[in-house]
N, C-alpha and C positions, 0 to 999 in steps of 0.2 A: 234302547228306550229314550234316552236323552236326545239322540239325533232326531227321533220323530217329534219329540216335545218342541225342538228348536224349529223344526219345519212347520208344525202346528202354529206356534206364536209368530213365526215370521210371516206365514201366509195370512194370519188372522189379523194381526195388527200392522205388519209391514206393508203388506198391498194396499190395505185401506189408507195408510199415511201417504204411500207413493202415489196413489190416485189422487189424493187431495193435493199433493204438492204439484202434480201436473195441472190440476184445475186451477191452482193458485197462480201459475205462470199464464194461463189463457184467460181467466176471468178477472173482470175488475174487483177491487177489495169490497165494494158495496154489494156485489152479487155474492161473494163468499160470505160476507156478513149475514146477508139475509138467510142463506141456508143454515150457517152455523148457529145463529140465534134461534132459528126454529128447532134445530136439531138437539139443542142443550138439554130439553126437558126428556124427550124420548131416550137420548143417550144415558141420561141419569137414571131413568126407570128400568133400564136394562138390568139393573142390580136385582131387581125383583126375581128375575128368573135366572140369570147367569151366575148369580151368587146364591140368592136365598133358595130357590127351588133345586137348583143344580146341586148345591152343596148339601142340602137336606137329603136329597137322593144318595149321596155319598156316605152321610154319616148315619142315617136312619134306617131301621129294619122295616119300616112301613111298606106295605104293598104299593105297586105302582098306581092303581086306579084313584085312590084318594089324593095322592100327589099329582096326578094328572089334572083331577078336577080342580084342585086348589091353584095349580098353574094357570088354568084357563080363567078361573075367576079373578085371579091377580091381574091378568092381562086385560080383562074387560074393564076392571076399575081403573087400570092405567090409561086405557083408552079415553074413558070419560074425563079423567084429569087432563089429558092433553086437550080434548076439546074444549074444556072449560077455560084453558089458558089461551086459546087462539085470539080472543079479543085484546088480550093485555100486550101482545106483541106489536112491533111495527108492522105497518100495512103490508110491505114487501115481503115479510116473513110468514104472514098468516096462511097462504095457500100452501106453503111448504109444510107448515105443521098439520094442516088438515090431511095432507097425504101421509106424512110420517106418523099419524096417530094410529095407523095400522101396525106399526112395529110391534107393540107389546102382546098383541094376539099371536103374531108369528113366533116370537120368542117363547110365549107360553106354549105353543104346540111342541116345541123342540126341548125344552128344559129337562123334562123327565128323561128322555132318551139320552140326552147329552150327559146327564149325570150317571146314567147307567154305564155309558161307554168310559167315562172318567173313572167311576169307581172300579171297573175291571181293568183299568190302565190300557184300553185298547187305543194306544197313541197313534199307531199307524192308521187305523179307520178314522180317527178324528183328524188327523193331519190331512189324509187325502180328501176326506169330505170338505174340510175348510179350503184346502187349495182349490178344489173344483168349484165351489160356491164362490169364492172371492174372484177367482179367475174369470168366470163367466160375468160376474157382476162388474168387474173391472173392464171387461171387453165392452159391455153396454155403456158404462160411463165414458170411456174414451171415444166411442162412437158418437155419443151425445155431445161430447166436448168439441168434436170436430165437425158437427153438423148443426150448430147453432142452438143447442139446448139450454145453454147458459147454466145457471145454478141447479136447474132441474136434472142435469146430469148427476150431480151428487145426490139428489133425492132418489133418483132411479137407482143408483149403486147401493144406497142404504136399504131400500126396499127389495131389490132383487137378491141381494146377498141374504138378507133375512128369510126370504121365501125359500130359496134354494137351500139354506142351511137347515131350515125346518124340514124340507121334504126328504133331504138325505139322512137327516138325523133319525126320522121316523122309519125310515127304510132299513137303517142298520141296526136300531134297537127299538122296535115298536113297543110302547107301553103294554104291559100285561093287564088284560081286563079282569083277571081273576087272580087272587081272592079280592073280594071287596074289604072295604076297611073304613074306619070312621075318619072324616075329614077334620073335624074341629080340633082334636088333640094335636094335629101337625101345625096349627096356625102359630103358637108361640115360638116354636123351633124355627119356622120360616121367618117370622119377624126378626128374631135374634140374629139369624144368619143374614138377613137382608140389611138390617140397620147399619151394621159396621161398614160394609163396602159402600152402601148408599151415602152415609155421611162422609166416607173417606174419599169418595169420588165426586162429592157435591161441590167441592170448592171451585174447580175450574168451569163446570156448567154454570154455577151461580155468578161467578164473576163475568163469564160470557154474556149472561143476560144483563147484568148490571151495565156493562160496557155498551152492549147494543141499545139498551134503552136511554142511558145517560150521555154517551158520547157519540152515538151514531154507528151505522153499519160499516163504514170503512174501518173505524177503530176495532170493531168487533172482528172484521175479517183479518186484520193485522194480527190480533191477539190469537186468533185460531191457527194462523200459519205457525206461529211460535209454539203453541200448544201441541200441534201435530208433529213438529220436529222433535219435542220431548217424547211424545208417544212412540216415534219412530226409532229414537235412541233406546227407549225402554223395551220395544219389541225385539231389537237386534241383540241386546245385551242381557237383559234381566228377566223378561216375561216367561222364557221357559223354565227357569228355576222357580218362579212364583207358581207357575201352573202345576209343577210337580210337588211343591211343598207340602200342600195339606194332605193329599192321600198318602205320601211317603211318612209324614210324621204321625198321621192316623194309624198307619200300620205298625209303627214302632212304639206308639203310646204305651207306657207301663213296662218297657222292656229296658234292659240294661245298656243298650245301644242308643237310646233316645237322645242322652245329653250330648254323646260324641258327635251324633248326627247333626244336632243344633249348632254345635260350636263349628263344625266343619261348614255349615250353610252360612253362618254369620261371617266367617273369615272369607269364604268364597265371594259372598256378595259385597263385602267390604273392598276387597281388591279389585273387583270389576268396577265399582263405583268410583273408586280413585283413580281408575285409568280412563274410563269411558267419558265421564262428564266433562273433565277439564279438556279432554281431546276434542270433544264436540264444540265446545266453546271457541277453542283455538282454530278449528276448521270452519266453522259456521260463516265468518266474514268472507271467506273464499268460495263457498258453496251457494250460499243464499242468493247471491245476484243472479243465479241461474233462472229464478222465478221473476226477475225484473228488478231494476235498480231501486225504484220507488218503493215497492213492496218489500224488497230485502231490507231497506233502511227502517222501514216501520216495524218489521218483525224483529230486527236485531236489537233494537233499543228494549224490546220486552223479554228477550230470551235469557239473560244472565239470572234474574231471580226466579224464573221458572225452571231453569235447570238445577239450580240450588235446591228448590222445593222437590223436584223429583228425585234428586240425590238423597234427601232426607227420608222420603217415603221408602226408596229402595233399601236403605241401611237397616230400617226397622222391620222389614218384610219378614225375615225368617223367624223373628222372635214373636210377631203378631200370629203368623200361621201355627207355630208351635203351641202357643197359649190356646188357640181355637181347637187345635187337635186334642188337648188335654182338657177340654171342657172349661177353660178359663177366658171364655169369650167377651166377659164384661170389661176387661182391661183394654183389649183393642177397640171395643165400642166406645169407651170413655176417650180413648186417644183420638178417634176419628171425630166425636162431637166436639172435643176440646178444640182441635184443629180448625174445624169449620167455623165454630164460634168466634174464635180469635181472629181468624182470617178475615171474616167479614166485618167484625168489630173495628180492626185496625185499617182495613181497606177503604170502607164505605166513606168515611169522612173526608178522605184525601184523594178520591177516585180520579179526579182531573189532574193530579200533579204528576209530572213526568216520572218520579220515582214511587209512585204509588204501589207498584207491584212487589216492591220489596217487603211490603206487609205480609205477603204470603211466606216467604222463607223464614221470617222473624216468627210468625205464628207457628210454623212447623217445628222450629228449633224449641220454643218454649214449651209447647205441647209434648214434643219427643223427650225433652229432659224430665218433665214430671212423669211421663210414662216409664221411662227407664227406671226411676226411683221406685214406683210401684211394682213394676215387673220384677225388680230385685227382691222385693219382699215376698212376692208371690212365687218365686222361683223354687220353693220346695216341692213344687208338683213335679220337677224335673229331677233326675237322679244325677248327682254330680254338681261341681261347681261351674257355674255359666262364665265366671271370669277366667277360667283356666286358658291358657294358650294351647293351640293345637299341639298334640304330642306330648304334653305333660301328663303325668299320672295324677288320677284323682286322689 
């Protein structure tokens, strides 16, 4: 089962990052920046479906039909938000956002089906679906990159991947039209499940938009290259564990094995983080020049604070997922809100300074320490002492 989770996450995040890095070698920074600045908002709004609706399908006993209706309404609202944001972007980014505004509807079609597949832990089906969708979309992107499509190759990749993913998800687990159910009682739960990952993932897209608007599209392109390297690292090392965490913690909630599973997950992630992130920083100066010396130099200068921020997020992942699984979602939500607020408050006044991005790991550290103190107080929901080392008796 873990093997299929690895295949799923590598194909979902790894292929996407790999396509982007190929594009980074072939396209000028300004074209990359035009796409990534446009993609920032639709990428952020994916949380409505990939977290909110999908996880509501995992944790709720509600029938499919009202969830599917809610998913489509959320998608349409997100489309309107994207269209309203078009005039705010640089001129070069506006056509990309007009096209990418279709993404929320495509994600809305697939969310309930994906939630059903995840709830049943049909990881093999999910992995093969994602591998097929990403593979075909990557082939389209590579064709476009070698035939003069420029930044539209990346826009085509995003749209083709979402469309294929929706079609295959609906084929594997079509939403059940019966029984009917009320839609309105589901909205608070969907909002709660959406807000945490929405706020938690908002920092990089918000910074992407700030850089694109304030410093120009080439700077936005360099920032996104560094972000995609961190995404690729997360996909290779930690995303499979994150993907499995919520369903597994949910299955163990209230049992005597819950605390032991949490301790095991915490130490497993800590070990991987201590190995992977320093290794990535050591190898980056040797690998990044493959995309071009000038682009590598621009991205390398931004990489250390982003790696540190990614490591902080990884270390806290098991605890946040465990709290959500036991109904303590308010703490992870406050962590995400505090991290975003601190990040923007510390970064915005010094955005043009070469060391400005160090505001992000500083904000993550402050918010993380506050979260750990609150989580320790709330840890009575788990059985056992969370401070125990693996192998110790409670």
